[in-house]
N, C-alpha and C positions, 0 to 999 in steps of 0.2 A: 482376339486370336482365333483363327480358324482351326479346324481339325487337322488340315494339311500342315499348318504351321506347327501345331503341337507334335505331329509325327516327326517333323524335322528336328524339333527340340529334343525329343526323346533320343533320337539317334545321336545327336550331338552330345547329350549327357552321357550316353553309354560310351561314346568314343573317348570322352574325358576320363572315364573310369577304366579305359583299356579293355573294354568288354570284347570278348571274342578272340582272346589270345590263344596261342597253341596249347593243346592238351598236355598235361603232365603225366597222365595215367598210361602205363605201358600197355600195348595191345596184347590180348590173350587169343591164342589160336586154338581151334578145336576142329576135329575132322568133320563134325556135322555142319560147320559153317560159322558165320559171324557170331561173335560174342559181344553183347552189349555190356558196357560198364554198369548201366542201370536201366531197368525197365520200370516205368511208373504205370500202375494200373489205375486208371481214372483220369479223365481230362477235364474235370471240373475245376473249381477255384483252387483246391488243394494241390491237385496234380499239376496245374499250370504254374502255380507258384513254386512248387518243388523243381519243375523242369527249368524255370528261369534261374532259380538259385544254383542249381548244378552247373548251368552254363556260365554263370558268373564265377564259379570256382574252376573254370577251364576243364570241365568234364562234359564234353559234347557228344560222346559216343552213347547216346541215350535214345530211348523210344518211349512215347506215351501211347497207351491204347485206351480206347473208351468204347463201350458197347452201344452207345447212342449215335444217331446221325449227327453230322456236322452242325454245330450251333445249338444242340439240344443236350449238351452234357450237364450233369448235375440235375437238381430238382426244379430249377427256376422256370423252365418252360414245359415241364412234364407234370409232376404231381403237386408242386408248391402252389397254394391257392391264396396266399396272403396278398394284400394289395401292395404293401411296402415291406422292406426289410425291417427287422426289429432292432437291429444294431444301430446305435447312434451314428449319425452321418459323419462325424468328425474322425472316427476311428479309421486308421489306414490298415492296409492288409498286404496284398501280394505285390504292391509296388516295391517292397523291400528297400524302403528308404529313399527312393528316387522320386522327387516331387512331381516331375512331369508325367510319371506313370500312375499317379493316384486317380481315383474316381473323380475327385473334385476337379483336377486339371482337365480330364476328359469332358466332364460336364460343362465347365466354364468355357472351354474352347468352342462348344456348340451353342451355348445359351447365354454366355456373358457372365462376368463376375457377380453382377447384382442378382442374377437368378439363383445363385447358390444360397444366398441369404433367405430366399423364399422357400427353399426345400426343407421340409420337416424331417421326413425319413426318405431314404432312397427308394424309388419305385422298383418293384421286383423286376419288371421287364427291362428297365434301364440298366440294372445290375448285370443282367445276362448280356445285354448289348455291349457293356463295358468289357466283360470277359471275352467276348468275340473279338473285339478290337485289340485287346491285350495279346491274345493268341496270335492274331494275324500280324500285328506290328512286330512282335518279337520272333516271328517265324518258328514257333515251337513245333517240334516234330511229333505231331499227334496223328495216329491212325484211328479213324472212326469205324464203327460197326465191327469191332473186334472184341470178343469176349474171352476172358481168362477162364479156362475150365479146370486146370490143375497145375499145381506147382510140384515139380518132381526134382528133389535134390539129387545131384549127380556126385559131386565131390564137395568137400567143405568150401563154400564160396562160389559154387557154380550150380545153376538151376536151369532145368529144362521147363519152359512154360508151354503147356498145351493150350492152344487158342483155337477159336472158331469164329465164324461170321463172314458176311460178304466182304468185309474190308481186310480180312486176315491174309497176309502175303503168303503164308504157308501154315502148316499144322502146328509147328513148334518154333520157338525162338529160344536162344540161350542168353542168360543174364547172370552177371556176377552179383548184382544187387537188385532186389525187387522191393518196390515201395507200393504198399497197398493204400493208395489215396482214393478209397472207395466210398467216401461219404458217410452219412449218418447211419446207413443200414449195413455198411460194408464189414462191420465187426461181428455181425450176427444175423438177425432177421427181425422183421416187423412182427409184432405180437398181436394175435387175435385170440381171445379167451376160448378154451376148448368148448365151453357150453354153447358157443355160437357155431363153431366149425362142425361140431358133432350133432347139432340139432337142426341146422338150417341148410337148405340147398344154396350153392354158391351164388346164384343169381339174386339172392335177397340181401346180400351184404357185400361190403368192400372196405378194405383198410384205406385210410387217407393217403397212403403211398401209391395206391393203384389208380389206373384210369377209371373214371366214373362217367357214365352217360347221363349227364344232368338234363339234357334235352328230353330224354325218355322219362325223367322224373317230374316234368312240369305239371303243376296242378296236384301233386301228390304229397303225402305226409312222410317226412323223413326223420329218423332219430339219429343223433350223434352221441356216441359213448366216449366220454373223456372230458377233462377239465382244462387241458393245456391250450396253448395258443392255436394249435392247428385245428382243434375242435371248433373254435369260434370262427377261424378262417373258413372252414368248410361249411359251417352253417350260413355264414354271410354269402359265400360263393353260391351255395345251393339256392338261397332265396333270390339272389340277383339273377339267377338263371331261370327263375319262374317256378321253383318249388313252392307249394302253397304253405306248408308249415315245416319248420325245422326245430326240433326239440333237442336241447343239449342236456344230457344226464351226467351229473357229477356226484361221486361218492362222498366228497367232503360236504360238511354242513355249511362251510363258508369258503368262497374262492380265496386262494392265496393272494396276498397283497404285496408281499416283499419279493423282490427279484434279486437273488444273491449275485447274479452276474454283474449288476450295476456296481456293487461294492468291490467285486474282484477287479473290475476295469480300472479303478482309481487307487487301489490299495497296494499295488505291486504283486498281488496274488497271481495274476496271469503270467507276468514276466518271470517271477522267481519261484513258482510252484515246485520246480524240479529240485530246489534246495531243501525242501521239507523232508522230514523223516517219514518212513512208511506209516507210522502211527498217525502222524499229522496229516499226511495225504489222505489216509483212509477216513479220518474224522471229517475232513473238509468235504470230501465227495459224498460221504454218508449224509452229512448235513444238507448238501446240495440236493440229493435225491429226496430227502424228507420234505423240503420246502418247494423244490422244483421251481418252475417259472410261472408267474401269472400271465394271462393274456395282456397285451398292451392295452392301454385305455382306448386308443382309436380302434383297435381290432374288436374289442368288446362292444364299443358304441356303434360301430358299423353293423354288427350282427343284431344287436338289441333294437336298432331303429326300425327294423322290419316288423310289420304287424303280425307276421306269421312266426315270429321267433318266440320260443318259450324256454326258460331255464329251470331245470329240476335239480335242486341241491339236496344233499343227503339222500341220494337216490341211486345207490348201486344196483346193477341188474342182478336179480336173484335167479332169473331164468328167462329163456327165450324159447319160442316154439312157433312152428308154422301156423298161420291163421288166415284162412281163406287164400287169397293170392299174395298175402304179405306175411308179416311176422307180428307176434304178440310178445311184448316185453313186460316182465313182472318186476316191480320194485317194492320196497317197504310201504309205499304209498298207494299201491294199486297196480292195475294192468292198463297197458296202452297198446293200441294197434297202429302199425305203420306199414307203408308200402315198401320201405327200404331202410337198411341200417348202415350207417357210416361209422367205422370203428377207428377211434383215435386213442389207442391204448399203448402207444410207444413201441419200443423195441427191446429185444434181449441181446446182450453182447456176450458172445461165447465163441471162441475159435472152432469149437466142435460143430457149430451150426453152418460153417462155411465150407461148401463142397470143394473149393479150390485148395483148401488146407487139409484135406482128408488124409494125406500121406504123412503129415507131420503133427496133426492136432494133438495126438496123445502125448507128445513130448513138450508141448508148449506150457510153460508155467503160468498158472493163474494166480490171482491174488490170494486165493484160499490156500495155495501151496507155499506162499512166502510170508503170510501174515495172518495171525489168529486174532481177530478183533474181539473186543469185549462184547458180551451178549447184548448189552443195552444199545450198542450202535451197530451191531453186525447186520449186514445187508446181503442177502444171498445173490441179488442181482449184481452187486459190486464184486462179490467174491469170484464170480465167473469171468470177470474182465481179464484180459491177458496182462501179465506182469512184465512191463517193458523197461528197458534202460531209459535214462534221461534223454537219449537220442532216438527213441521210438523203436529200438531193435527188440525183436522177440528174444525171450530168454528161455532156456531149456530147464525143465525140472529134473532132468537126468543127464548123465554123461553121454549116453548114446545119441541123444537128440542135439547136442551142442553143434556138431558139424552140419547136421541137416538144416538147422535153423540159421546158421551163419549167413548173413547177407539179406535176411528178411526183415523188413521194417513195416510197422503198422502206423499209417498216418490217416486213420479214420476215427470215427466217434468212439470206438472202443479204447482209444488211447487216453480217454478222460481220466480214468482212475490213476494211471501212472504219471501222466504228463499234464493233467489239468485241462483247462479250456485251451485247445490247440487246434487240431485238425477238425474240420467241419464246424468250426465256430469262427465267424469273421473276427470276433473280438480277440481271438488268440492267434490268428494266422501270422500277424506281423512278427511275433516272437518265435512261433513254432517252426516256421519254414527255415530260418537260419540255423536253428538247433538240429533239425533233421538233416539239412544239407551238410553241416559240419560233421555230424556223426557218420554219414555215408562216405564223405571224403576222407575222414580219419580212418575208417575201416579199409577203404581202398588203399590208402597209403601204407597202413600196417600190414595188409596182405602182401604188398610188394616191397616191404621194408628191406629185405636182404638184397634184392636187385637194386633198389634205389641207393642203399648204402654202398654197395660194391661199386656202383657207377661214381658215387661221390669220391670214394677213396682212390679210384683209378683216374680221376679227372686230371688232365695235365695240359689243357689248352692254354697256351701263353696269351696273356692279355697285355702285359706291359712290354712294349717293344722299343722303348726309348734308347737312343744311342748318345754316348758322351765322348767328346774328343779327348778329354783329359779327366782322369780319375785320380784323386788324391787319397791314399790310404793312410790310416793311422793319424789323421789330423782333425 
């Protein structure tokens, strides 16, 4: 099958599902202009999946905005430096149950069915190419190079979004529902330890999420702080770009070997996480944070195969300081001098860190507001996560904020504590997108309930128009 033939099959499958029917949501008018039923912030895999899901629910008055240029949404062609995805290739995601929309169908249409058997993990660049195809084929309404600056609540269920950027059609847009599909960093910010930011000039270090000029680092010594998969991805990438040495420093004495996600993928944990009690959810995610994820075997082996690679276990950084034209790192095992530092220390999830939420952040319920964990499992990082509904809606910790937060949905990595592996995790997208879409559609319906019910009770259009020449009564 060719890609052109697959495109035709997708359209046929969608036609069989009556995709593209008339909207059921009543239009809302406002003196400032058009009101979208939903605006999705982020045009990566989560945002595209959410948009397609809403369109399938006959909610087409939507807009997706993304701050990146066309084709560079999400991390895949920006800061992601892994060779392949870490997710097993057989797991489906934003196809939403349509076989012809899966990555496998797209791949086989170009390379043949036999080639799929030869794929170990999905190449990172090919995943981005699939997302580009998905967006184009489904004609999803994405506006690129548009940044969300501020969410301003107007009335319960109506928000003014302040936007900017070369692709912004105007300074503000109005939305009934706002979906923050803003990726792994969209619920907070990337974390760099203060001992680095306070002691070193900015040109000597970068977080793994930032652009790094590896060409400038050719022949130089680089240190990577962190023991997660991205640390080894960056070490491998740096060495492949000509860096002379890449030293990975890990505070643990032994690298983790167990990946909790693999168990979650087969146990029903991902699909049914929302049915757990708060205590059970907290325990699961606290356990997840404790063990985290090890690097994949192929990721580690790629990095370790370079002669310039060195791994330092049991080596937390006790201090850093400028040294000559570079930086000196102090660990329990001694001091090391480097030309550049790459920081792979993860992120912090907290609504207070998001500038677009600054008008409502004080009202947003966090886990620490709703659940007091036992001291032996309490995790302050988890406590700061937003406490969401099972449908990803923000919850208010006070009565004043309830109206302000109505219509705001968090579909980024900070949903982890409330909704498990869902947004920003390919393993969870298959189940998370339908739950998000259902929650948004349900809220739109309930917002308009009085109008919809009044129309129902007033409905009097005759459907049966049969005529009989003879009617016999009472027999």
